[in-house]
RODOFI-412461 format. One line per 4 residues: number of its first residue (from 1); their letters; for each residue x, y, z negated of N, C-alpha, C. Coordinates in Angstrom, 2 decimals. Each point is the difference from the previous one (the first is absolute). Example, Ala and Ser with C-alpha at 12.3 -4.5 7.8 and 13.67 -1.06 7.14 Angstrom:
1) AS) 13.19/-5.69/-7.80/-0.89/1.19/0.00/0.90/1.20/0.00 ~ -0.35/1.05/0.72/0.82/1.19/-0.06/-0.77/1.09/-0.73
//
This chain:
1) MKWY) -2.98/-3.88/-7.72/-0.12/-1.54/0.50/1.10/-0.51/-1.19 ~ -0.48/-1.20/-0.09/1.00/-0.66/-1.42/1.20/-0.50/0.85 ~ 0.77/-0.02/-1.08/1.29/-0.61/0.32/-0.08/-1.08/0.42 ~ -0.44/-0.77/0.13/0.11/-1.42/0.49/-0.91/0.00/1.19
5) LKKF) -0.73/0.82/0.46/-0.94/0.14/1.28/0.89/-0.07/0.61 ~ 1.00/1.39/-0.34/1.06/0.43/0.80/1.09/-1.26/0.50 ~ 0.11/-0.43/-0.81/1.24/-1.24/0.31/-0.86/-1.30/0.64 ~ -0.88/0.18/-0.07/-1.01/-1.12/0.60/0.19/0.54/1.43
9) SALL) -0.52/1.07/0.71/-0.14/0.59/1.09/1.48/0.08/0.62 ~ 0.58/0.31/-0.46/1.51/0.00/0.29/0.30/-1.41/0.62 ~ 0.07/-0.97/-0.99/0.23/-1.35/0.08/-0.85/-0.74/1.56 ~ -1.01/0.04/0.25/-1.22/-0.05/0.66/0.72/0.48/1.64
13) CLIF) 0.37/1.33/-0.41/0.91/0.71/1.78/1.13/-0.42/-0.13 ~ 0.80/-0.69/-0.79/1.10/-1.00/0.24/-0.39/-0.96/0.50 ~ -0.91/-0.84/-0.35/-0.54/-1.36/0.59/-0.14/0.76/1.54 ~ -0.88/1.08/0.29/-0.55/0.39/1.40/1.16/-0.03/0.81
17) LAGA) 1.20/0.88/-0.59/0.37/0.37/0.78/1.74/-1.31/0.27 ~ -0.14/-0.87/-0.67/0.86/-1.51/0.27/-0.46/-0.39/1.07 ~ -1.64/0.01/0.31/-0.75/-0.64/1.12/-0.22/0.67/1.00 ~ 0.46/1.54/-0.12/-0.11/0.55/1.27/1.18/0.43/0.45
21) VNAP) 1.14/-0.65/-0.34/1.66/0.43/0.73/-0.05/0.57/1.37 ~ -1.01/-0.72/0.87/0.53/0.66/1.05/-1.16/0.82/0.74 ~ -0.88/0.26/-1.11/-1.12/1.14/0.48/0.73/1.67/-0.08 ~ -0.01/0.40/0.58/0.76/1.24/0.16/-1.14/1.09/-1.03
25) VSPV) 0.87/0.48/-0.74/-0.55/0.97/-1.07/-0.03/1.51/0.15 ~ 1.19/0.07/0.87/0.54/1.52/0.24/0.67/0.11/1.17 ~ 0.59/0.90/0.91/0.73/0.26/1.00/1.50/-0.44/-0.16 ~ 0.51/0.15/-1.47/1.26/-0.62/0.00/0.07/-1.32/0.01
29) VSDA) -1.21/-1.16/-0.18/-0.10/-0.95/-0.24/0.92/-0.39/1.65 ~ -0.16/0.05/0.93/0.15/0.08/1.22/1.47/0.26/0.15 ~ 0.47/1.08/-0.43/1.43/0.12/0.00/1.05/-1.19/-0.70 ~ -0.88/-0.04/-1.23/0.70/-1.01/-0.52/0.73/-1.37/0.56
33) HAQS) -0.68/-0.26/0.81/-0.11/-1.67/0.63/0.62/0.39/1.32 ~ 0.52/1.45/0.58/0.77/0.25/0.78/1.55/0.02/-0.51 ~ 0.00/0.34/-1.08/1.48/0.33/-0.66/0.69/-1.80/-0.28 ~ 1.15/0.13/-0.02/0.38/-1.23/-0.68/0.24/0.30/-1.43
37) CLNP) -0.69/-1.16/-0.66/0.01/0.63/-1.65/1.51/-0.87/-0.63 ~ 0.48/-0.09/-0.66/0.96/-0.28/-0.55/-0.52/-1.11/-0.93 ~ 0.98/-1.13/-0.14/-0.17/-0.99/-0.73/0.70/0.55/-1.62 ~ -0.81/-0.44/-0.97/0.39/-0.19/-1.60/1.58/0.72/-0.12
41) AEAR) 0.63/-1.38/0.88/1.54/0.71/-0.66/0.79/1.12/0.90 ~ -0.41/0.41/1.31/-0.04/0.69/0.66/-0.10/1.84/-0.76 ~ -1.63/0.00/-0.11/-0.54/1.01/-1.25/0.96/0.42/-1.11 ~ 0.55/-1.34/-0.91/1.01/0.23/-0.66/1.38/0.53/0.22
45) KAVK) 0.25/-0.15/1.10/1.54/0.28/0.60/-0.54/1.07/0.77 ~ -1.03/0.39/0.34/-0.08/1.96/0.42/0.10/0.39/-1.11 ~ -1.04/-0.24/-1.02/0.44/0.80/-1.53/1.61/0.27/-0.52 ~ 0.64/-1.19/-0.09/1.29/0.03/-0.91/0.60/0.48/1.06
49) NGQA) -0.28/0.62/1.54/1.14/0.65/0.69/-0.44/1.69/0.04 ~ -1.36/0.03/-0.62/-0.31/1.44/0.06/-0.59/0.40/1.32 ~ -0.50/-1.21/0.80/-0.58/0.23/1.11/-1.61/0.62/-0.34 ~ -0.57/-0.73/-1.53/-1.20/-0.14/-0.23/-0.06/0.52/-1.08
53) SPLS) -1.40/1.03/-0.93/-0.09/-0.29/-1.71/-0.69/-1.15/0.01 ~ 0.20/-0.08/-1.24/-0.65/-1.37/-0.79/-1.55/-0.16/0.03 ~ -0.36/-0.54/-0.06/-1.77/-0.38/0.51/-0.08/0.81/-1.28 ~ 0.26/0.47/-1.15/-0.35/0.04/-1.05/-0.23/1.35/-0.18
57) RVSA) 0.69/0.54/0.52/0.33/1.57/0.20/-0.92/0.47/1.29 ~ -0.29/-0.29/0.98/-0.68/0.15/1.16/-1.67/-0.38/-0.54 ~ -0.41/-0.87/-0.04/-0.87/-0.53/-1.33/-0.92/0.94/-0.64 ~ 0.81/0.67/-1.19/-0.37/1.22/-0.63/-0.08/1.11/0.55
61) NVRR) 0.52/0.17/0.72/-0.07/1.69/1.11/-1.30/-0.26/0.39 ~ -0.15/-1.59/1.06/-1.15/-0.12/0.60/-1.53/0.33/-0.88 ~ 0.28/-0.45/-0.96/-1.07/0.08/-1.21/0.03/1.15/-0.39 ~ 0.22/0.88/0.17/0.18/1.33/-0.57/-0.71/0.65/0.86
65) TTGG) 0.54/-0.11/1.68/-0.32/0.65/1.08/-1.97/-0.70/0.41 ~ -0.18/-1.27/-0.28/-0.82/-0.85/0.16/-1.35/0.14/-1.41 ~ 0.33/-0.11/-0.55/-0.53/-0.30/-1.49/-0.28/-1.13/0.34 ~ 0.36/-1.19/0.83/-0.65/-1.26/-0.24/1.09/-0.72/-0.33
69) EVVG) -0.16/-1.62/-0.10/0.91/-0.75/-0.46/0.55/-0.68/1.04 ~ 1.59/-0.30/-0.10/0.70/-0.81/1.05/-0.39/-1.38/-0.09 ~ -0.36/-0.60/0.91/-0.58/-1.75/-0.34/1.08/-0.91/0.78 ~ 0.65/1.09/1.20/0.61/-1.13/0.48/1.13/0.90/1.17
73) ANLC) 1.04/-0.43/0.24/1.34/0.84/0.91/0.50/-0.70/0.73 ~ 0.10/0.30/1.23/1.19/-0.50/0.88/1.11/1.34/0.56 ~ 1.28/-0.46/0.10/1.04/0.80/0.61/0.24/-0.47/1.56 ~ -0.42/1.13/0.78/0.62/-0.29/1.20/0.29/1.14/0.72
77) RRGN) 0.75/-0.47/1.09/0.81/0.89/1.10/-0.91/0.36/1.16 ~ -0.10/1.54/-0.15/-0.71/1.04/0.79/0.65/0.72/0.76 ~ 0.34/-0.24/1.42/1.17/0.56/0.80/1.42/-0.37/-1.16 ~ 0.50/1.09/-0.17/1.44/0.35/-0.17/-0.33/-0.03/-1.60
81) RLVY) -0.82/0.12/-0.84/-0.37/-0.01/-1.33/-0.52/-1.15/-1.00 ~ -0.14/0.19/-1.18/-0.78/-1.24/-0.67/-1.08/0.97/-0.76 ~ -1.07/-1.05/0.06/-1.02/0.64/-0.80/-0.95/-0.83/-0.69 ~ -0.52/0.32/-1.29/-0.75/-1.03/-0.53/-1.25/-0.13/0.43
85) ILTV) -0.95/-0.95/0.08/-1.42/-0.43/0.71/-0.29/-0.04/-1.53 ~ -1.18/0.58/-0.30/-0.46/-0.37/-1.48/-1.55/0.08/-0.14 ~ -0.53/-0.84/-0.31/-1.18/-0.30/-0.20/-0.58/0.38/-1.45 ~ -0.71/0.97/0.04/-0.22/1.07/-1.12/-2.03/-0.35/-0.41
89) LRSN) 0.03/-0.23/-0.94/-1.58/-0.27/-0.97/-0.38/1.08/-0.42 ~ -1.14/1.08/0.24/-0.03/0.84/-0.37/-1.31/0.19/-1.32 ~ -0.04/0.51/-0.69/-0.77/0.28/-1.37/-1.68/-0.49/0.96 ~ -0.46/0.29/0.79/-1.23/-0.17/0.35/-0.19/-1.61/0.64
93) GSAT) 1.13/-0.84/-0.25/0.22/-0.98/0.46/0.16/-0.33/1.70 ~ -0.01/0.76/0.53/0.80/0.14/1.74/0.82/-0.23/-0.05 ~ 1.00/-1.04/0.91/1.18/0.27/0.66/0.76/0.42/1.03 ~ 0.81/0.86/-0.10/0.49/0.50/1.47/1.69/-0.46/0.37
97) RVMA) 0.49/0.30/1.07/1.51/-0.20/-0.06/0.28/1.44/0.41 ~ 1.80/0.10/-1.26/0.71/1.33/0.29/1.19/-0.50/0.55 ~ 0.68/1.18/1.10/1.05/-0.40/-0.40/0.78/0.98/-0.19 ~ 1.05/-0.74/-0.91/1.05/1.10/-1.03/1.70/-0.26/0.96
101) DARS) 0.35/1.34/0.04/1.93/-0.03/0.73/0.48/-0.98/-1.34 ~ 0.68/-0.53/0.36/0.75/-1.21/-1.08/1.33/0.60/-0.34 ~ 0.39/1.05/0.37/1.15/0.59/-0.77/-0.75/1.28/-1.32 ~ -0.94/0.60/0.79/-0.50/1.46/-0.76/-0.88/-0.76/-1.08
105) GRVV) -0.77/-1.02/0.50/-1.23/-0.30/-0.63/-1.13/0.73/0.75 ~ -0.21/0.85/0.74/-1.04/1.21/0.44/-0.88/-0.65/0.70 ~ -1.48/0.40/-0.17/-0.64/-0.58/0.61/0.07/0.35/1.37 ~ -0.05/-0.61/0.77/0.05/0.32/2.06/-0.91/-0.23/0.66
109) GR) -1.05/-0.74/-0.40/-1.35/-0.61/1.05/-0.74/-0.49/-1.22 ~ -1.38/0.00/0.16/-1.20/-1.08/-0.14/-0.61/-0.48/0.77
//
């Protein structure tokens, strides 16, 4: 497939995802809404205090694990720990949600 067709397909998927924010993509989506997610200032503070790894580090690990590109992320509380809820766009154009431990960056749910 030509590179511009891949880029166009990815763009269409992102547009679709933007319109389908409330549509469940996977079971992790309902978990994401059940947690309380941090606002950007709280997320920066959590990274600064060592409670969470930087998003760039976690995204790199998720890319290696899933083979997809991270296109969205939230840092949320789940029980007594922090997790990143990430939207991943796969190479085939499908999207999924992945949960990663905020400290280690390890994928803990899909």
